[in-house]
N, C-alpha and C positions, 0 to 999 in steps of 0.2 A: 593453447587454452585462452579463452576470453579473459582479458585482464579485469573485467568487471565481475566481481563475485556474485554468483547467482543469488537471488533473494526470493524467499517465500513468505508472504504475509498471510495470516489467517484472521479474517474479520468475522468474529462470532456474532456481530450485530446484537440485537436485543433478544438473544436466545439463551436458554439455560435455566436450570433450577439448581439448588444446592447439590442435589444428588447427581444430576447429569454432568455438572461441571466437575465434580469430584471424579466421576468415572472418566470423563474426557481427559483430565489431567493424568490419571493413571494409565490410560491407553497411550497417550503421547509419551509418557515417561518410559513405557516398556516397548515402544515402537523400535523395530530393527531398521536402522538406516544403512543404506549402502553408500552413503556419502558422509563426509565429515562436516558436522554442523559448526565446527570451530574454524574450518578452513575452506571447504569446497562450496558451502552454501550458508547463507544467513537466514535464520528462521525466526520470525517474530509473530507471536499470537496476540490478538487484540480482543479481550473479553469485555463484557459490559462493565461499567464502572463499579457496580456492587461486588464484582468478583475479582477486581484488580489485585487487591492485597493478597487474597488466597492464591491466585495464580502466580503472582510474583514470588510468593513464599514457597510454593509447592512444585512448580513446573521445573523440569530438568534445566540445569544451569547452562546448557549450550543453546537454549532457545531464549530469545528476548521477549519482552512484554510491552505492548503498546496500549495507550488509551485510545478510545474511538473519537475523542473530541477534547477540547480544552478551552478555557476562558482566557482571553488575551488581555488580562488586567492583573495587577498585583492583588494578593489576598485582601479581603475586606468585605464590605457590605454588598455581596453579590449572591443573594439567595438562590440556591439551586445550581450554581456554577462551580466549576473545579479549576482554579487557577493553575497555570503551569508549574509554579513553585511547589504546589502540593504534590504534583506528580513526581517531580524530581526529588523531593524530600523523601518519598517512599521508594526511590530507586528505579522508577519508570524512566526509560530512555527514549521511547518512541511515542508518536501520536499520529493517528490517521486524520487527515484534514481534507475538507472539500469534497467528501463523498457525495455522489449525486443525490443520495437520499436526504442529506442535509441541505444541499442546494435547493432541492425541490420542496422539502417539507418544513424546513426551518429558515428559509429566506436568505441563505448564505450566498452573497454575490461573489463575483470574481474578485472584487477588491477586498471583501471580508476574508476570503480564503488566502489571498496574498498577504494581508496584514497578519493573519493568524500564523502563517508559515514563518514570517520574519520574527514575530514575537516568540514563537516556540523555539526557534534556533537561538535567539538571544538569551532565552531562559535555560538553555542547555539540553533541549530535546532535539532528536532527529525526527524528520517528518516523512510520512507517506502521503504526498499531496496528490489528490485525485483530479483528473480531467476526463472529459469524454462527451460525446454527442448523443442526442436523442435520435429516435428512428426517423422523424420527419426531417431532421437536419441532414442525416446521412442520405435519405432518399432524394433530397433536393440539391445534393452536391455541396452542402455547406460544411462538411466535416472539418476541412482544414481551416476555413475561416473561423469557425467556432473555436477550434483549438488555439488559433492565434489570439483570439480575444481573451481566452482563459489564461494563456501563458503570459501575455504582455504585462499585466500588473504584478505577476509573480517575479518576472525578470526585473521589473523596475524596482521592486522592493528589496531584492537580494543582492548582496555583493558576490563577487566571484567565489570567495572563500565560503560563503554561506551554502553554496551548492554542494559542498562536501557532505552536508548534513541532510540532503534532500534525496528521496527516491520518488520519482514520478510514477504514478499509477494511471495508465490509460484504461479507462473503463467505458466502453460504449454502452450507454444507458439501456439501449434496446436489448442488450445481451445479459443484463444483470438479473438473475433469478428467473429468467424466462426459459432457460434451456437452450436458447439460441446462442451460438458461439460464432464470433467472427472466424472465418477460415484462417488458417495459418498465413496465407498470402495476404488476406485483408488486414490482419493484425500487423504483419511485418511492414506493409505499405505505410501504415500510420506511424509505427515506431520509427521507421526510416525518416519520415517527414519530421517527426518530433526531434530526432537527432540533428537533422539538417537545420531545423529552426533554432536549436540551441547554438549550433556553430555560427549561424548568421546573426543571431541576436544577443548572444552572451559571449561565448568564446569556444574555440576548438577544444581547449582543455576540458571545459565543462561538458561539451558534447561527447567527448571520448570517455569521460569518467562517470557521468550520471547514469544510474541504473533506471531503466524504464520497464515497468511491469505491465503485464496484460491482466486485466480482470474482467470477468463477464462469463459466468457459468463454466469456469475452469473446473475440471474434475480429474479423477484418476485415469480416465480413458483418453483424454485429449491433451494432457499436460506435456507428454513427451514429444509429441509432434510439434506443438507450439514452441517448446523449449529449444528445438533445433534451429530456430530462426535466429540469424545473427544479431538482430537489434532487440530481441525480446530477452530481457535479463532476469525473468522470473515472473511471479504471479501474485496478485492479491486475490485470495480465494475466499468465497463466501460460504455457501452451504456445505461444501465438501470439507471445510475446515472443522466442522462439528463432528466428523467421523474420523476417529484416530487412524484406522487402517487406510482410508482413502487419502487422508492428509499425508501420511507417511509415503504413500506411492507418489504423490505429487512432489514431495521433497526429493525423493529419489530420482525424479525426472531431471534434476540438475545434471545428472550424468550426460544427458543429451547435449548439453552445452559445453561439455568439457573436451 
């Protein structure tokens, strides 16, 4: 069995109404899992900020809860922001950082993502830190160079021990919400590169232990095939995480890695 515990993150993005979130929580709470969410797989759901407290309070206890972003400053005069300490004070243990939508729409640079990752860890959170290339970068053969640029400031910011609190999410931007999915071989090639990069630039220990997720139109039809690849340690799921039955099927695909 792979020593790295399989990981399924559900990124709800800016979706949901009070009624639909209540229904999704109920569907997830009643989902029949064929794997043990306390042992075989780690599941973390990431709702919009306005639903964090409700999800934390009502979601089944074997699933974790993540924020979709955080502010890397102490609480204070930061209108509209949510400092790390506020998340940990309410029992939130995870945060998604550096998602391509925030890089693209909110101006988050590679250095901002690295700084946020370090601040989150110092504040007591674990992170799902996202990296990935756009279509033009893939088509021009720049995928590995782009990933190198994104990883360098993260590696510079973190100590070796910090990596125990990091899950890397590789999300090819061209596959997010488009219905296009990297083939299992394409995804495995990048994941293998990332693992070698960590070995060469951080340490073999970190390379062997850090979980690297695939994200990009993952659904209940393709998750099992992707999950069989040796360097794919789980998924960061977008749209399919909003459907309880589909998300349960994706969680159960952890069996493919066992």
